[in-house]
N, C-alpha and C positions, 0 to 999 in steps of 0.2 A: 462509653467505645465502641465503636462499630465495628461486630464485623468481621473482617479479612479472610479471606482465602490467597493462596500462593496457586496464580495462573502460571499452567507454565507449556504452551503449544507446540507441538511441535516446528522452532517452526523451517519451512524448504528450502538447501539448498541448492543451486545451477542442474548438481544432473537429478536430481530430484523431476523439475517443470521441463528443463529438456526429458527429461522418459514420460512425461507425461503428455506431453508432449508432437510426441516423434510422428504418430499416424498421419495427425491430423491432418490435411488438406494444407497447406499454403490460404487460401481465401479464411480462413475457418477464422469470426469472430471469438474475440478470446470478451469472456462474461465476466464477475471478481462479485464475490454472495458476501457482500459484510457484515460480521456479526452483530444483531442487536445488545446482545452484550456477552461479557468471554465469555463466550468459548459455547452459543449459546446463538443458535446455526436456523432455529426451528421458524424466527420468523427476519427473518434475511431481509438485508433494502438488497438488489441486483445493483449495478456499476457492469460499465464499461470496458475494459484497458484503452486512453487513448496514445499513452506516453511513458516512459520508460529511459531512464536515463542514473548517474551516476550522480546525490545529492553532495551540492558546494557551501560547508557550511560556513559562517560569518562573522566575526569574535575584533568586534569597534578594539580599540587601541581603552588604553587606562592605564592609569599613574604606575606602573610598576611591571603591562606587561602589554609588549606593541600590540598590532592589529592581524590577526591572522586571518588565513583560512588553510580549512581542510577538506579535502573530496573524497563520500567519504567510500568504505568497502563493500557497503549495498548496492546493489542496481535497489532504487525502488519504481519503485509498478503504481500510477498516475489512470487511478477513473473515475467516472462521471460521471452524471446518471444518463439511462441511453435511455438510445433515441426515443423520439414523438411530441406528445405536443404536453405546458403545462400554462400552470392558470400565473399569470404575474403577478408577483409582489406588488406591492406599497410601498 
């Protein structure tokens, strides 16, 4: 059996994010560093914020449950690769 550990980072709420952004000019780009492994930001990949909205989840109808959708309570921030030139993949 593989060794595991309990990864429990502090997940920010909207108030913490607003506080972190309060002194930034409105035209400041937002970059996001995504950890390579849980808690490892030494080798993070930099991304840029491109969208934010509440995600809507959908489940198809089953034998004993009707189709349903739920809108997430949390806001999901969507990030993409930073602007620049990249090799085309075959």
